[in-house]
C-alpha positions as CSV (number, residue, x, y, z in Angstrom):
1,M,147.1,-21.0,246.6
2,H,149.0,-21.1,243.3
3,R,147.5,-22.5,240.1
4,R,149.6,-25.0,238.1
5,P,149.9,-24.3,234.4
6,P,147.9,-26.9,232.3
7,Y,151.0,-28.6,231.0
8,G,152.1,-29.2,234.5
9,K,148.9,-31.1,235.3
10,L,149.4,-33.2,232.2
11,T,153.0,-33.9,233.0
12,C,152.0,-34.8,236.6
13,L,149.2,-37.1,235.3
14,A,151.6,-38.9,233.0
15,I,154.1,-39.4,235.7
16,C,151.5,-40.5,238.2
17,V,149.9,-43.0,235.9
18,T,153.3,-44.4,235.1
19,V,154.5,-44.5,238.7
20,F,151.3,-46.1,240.0
21,S,150.7,-48.5,237.1
22,G,154.2,-49.9,237.2
23,G,154.1,-50.1,233.4
24,T,157.1,-50.6,231.3
25,C,158.5,-47.5,229.5
26,P,160.6,-47.5,226.4
27,V,163.8,-45.7,227.5
28,P,166.2,-46.3,230.4
29,S,166.4,-42.7,231.5
30,I,166.5,-39.1,230.1
31,G,169.5,-36.8,230.2
32,V,171.6,-39.0,232.6
33,V,172.7,-42.6,233.1
34,C,170.6,-44.1,235.8
35,S,172.5,-45.3,238.9
36,N,171.8,-45.3,242.6
37,A,174.7,-42.8,243.0
38,L,173.1,-40.4,240.5
39,D,175.8,-38.1,239.0
40,A,173.7,-35.3,237.5
41,S,176.6,-32.8,237.6
42,M,175.7,-31.5,234.2
43,F,172.5,-30.4,235.8
44,G,174.3,-29.1,238.9
45,F,173.5,-31.8,241.5
46,S,174.1,-35.4,242.6
47,L,172.1,-37.6,244.9
48,V,171.9,-41.2,246.2
49,V,168.9,-43.5,246.0
50,P,168.9,-46.3,248.6
51,P,170.4,-49.6,247.3
52,E,167.2,-51.6,247.6
53,F,165.8,-49.6,244.6
54,V,166.9,-50.5,241.1
55,C,166.8,-48.5,237.9
56,T,163.8,-49.0,235.7
57,T,162.6,-47.3,232.5
58,V,160.9,-43.9,232.0
59,I,158.3,-42.5,229.6
60,P,159.9,-40.1,227.1
61,N,158.7,-36.6,227.9
62,S,160.0,-33.6,226.0
63,A,159.2,-31.3,229.0
64,L,161.8,-33.0,231.1
65,L,165.5,-32.4,230.9
66,L,166.3,-35.3,233.2
67,S,164.3,-38.3,234.3
68,A,165.4,-41.4,236.2
69,R,163.2,-43.9,237.8
70,Y,163.8,-46.6,240.4
71,R,161.7,-49.4,241.7
72,Q,161.9,-51.5,244.9
73,A,160.8,-55.1,244.1
74,S,159.8,-56.1,247.6
75,T,157.3,-53.2,248.1
76,G,156.6,-51.9,244.6
77,F,157.7,-48.4,245.8
78,V,158.9,-46.1,243.0
79,V,161.4,-43.2,243.1
80,S,161.3,-40.6,240.3
81,V,164.0,-38.0,239.9
82,A,163.2,-35.3,237.3
83,V,164.6,-31.9,236.2
84,A,162.4,-29.5,234.2
85,P,162.6,-25.9,233.3
86,S,161.5,-23.9,236.3
87,A,157.7,-23.5,236.6
88,D,155.1,-23.3,239.3
89,T,155.7,-26.6,241.2
90,T,153.0,-26.2,243.8
91,I,151.0,-29.4,244.1
92,Q,147.4,-28.7,245.0
93,S,144.4,-30.7,246.1
94,G,141.7,-31.4,243.5
95,D,140.8,-33.9,240.8
96,G,141.0,-36.7,243.4
97,I,144.3,-35.6,244.8
98,T,144.6,-34.6,248.4
99,T,147.8,-32.8,249.5
100,E,149.5,-32.0,252.7
101,D,152.2,-29.3,252.8
102,L,155.1,-30.7,254.8
103,G,156.9,-27.4,254.7
104,A,160.4,-26.5,253.7
105,I,163.6,-28.2,254.8
106,T,167.2,-27.6,254.2
107,N,169.4,-30.7,254.1
108,S,172.9,-31.0,255.6
109,N,174.4,-30.0,252.2
110,N,172.5,-26.7,252.4
111,V,170.0,-27.6,249.7
112,A,166.4,-26.3,250.5
113,F,163.4,-28.3,249.5
114,Q,159.7,-27.7,249.5
115,R,157.9,-30.9,250.5
116,T,154.4,-32.2,250.0
117,K,152.6,-35.4,250.6
118,A,150.0,-36.3,248.0
119,V,147.3,-39.0,248.2
120,I,145.1,-40.3,245.4
121,A,142.4,-42.1,247.4
122,S,140.7,-43.7,244.5
123,L,144.0,-45.6,243.7
124,N,145.1,-45.9,247.4
125,A,148.3,-44.2,246.2
126,F,150.6,-42.2,248.4
127,S,153.6,-40.1,247.5
128,F,156.1,-37.7,249.0
129,V,157.4,-34.9,246.6
130,G,160.3,-32.6,247.1
131,T,161.2,-29.8,244.8
132,T,164.1,-27.3,244.7
133,V,165.3,-24.7,242.2
134,L,168.8,-25.5,241.0
135,P,171.3,-22.7,240.5
136,S,170.6,-23.1,236.7
137,G,167.0,-22.0,237.4
138,N,165.7,-25.5,236.5
139,T,163.6,-27.4,239.0
140,L,164.6,-30.7,240.6
141,G,161.8,-32.9,241.7
142,I,162.1,-36.1,243.7
143,T,159.0,-38.3,244.3
144,V,158.7,-41.5,246.3
145,A,155.4,-43.2,245.7
146,G,153.6,-46.4,246.6
147,L,150.3,-48.1,247.0
148,S,150.2,-48.0,250.8
149,D,150.7,-45.3,253.4
150,D,153.8,-47.1,254.7
151,P,156.2,-45.1,256.9
152,A,159.0,-46.6,254.7
153,L,158.0,-44.2,251.9
154,R,158.8,-41.2,254.0
155,T,162.1,-42.8,255.2
156,A,163.2,-43.4,251.7
157,F,162.1,-39.9,250.6
158,D,164.0,-38.3,253.5
159,A,167.2,-40.2,252.8
160,I,167.2,-39.2,249.1
161,V,166.5,-35.5,249.9
162,E,169.2,-35.6,252.5
163,S,171.7,-36.9,250.0
164,V,171.3,-34.1,247.4
165,Q,174.4,-32.0,246.8
166,L,174.8,-29.1,244.5
167,V,177.9,-29.5,242.3
168,P,179.6,-26.9,240.1
């Protein structure tokens, strides 16, 4: 099992607290204009977030090159899209987090993702996380999180992962 660098846990903790608290953050996005048809071509990819999610704000984080966040009003589900310099992206169980490796998948656009389901039982919080290394060497992470183990979380996650395309 891989160990995450300490800064990775802090970044994950900050993202998890923000995602699960639903708190307001001071900036609309980092490194990109947030939209459901996310054009992140300057980072080498594009993707589509389902229309029932709307852009919301993010916490400034100097470790992230790109950060966009979306919320679904009817369920409270949150989607986070982030790009960071490549690092160990393994999510592991511990500190109240239980993980399940969902294995690798390659979408129809030939983009390979490693997928994990993470559960924070004390918060009754559930998330699906997908990561891929972009041609630039940076890591793209997609998270769909909510406060219930609703199959709709996985459906939204799968749709977003399937939409990712690499762009020159």
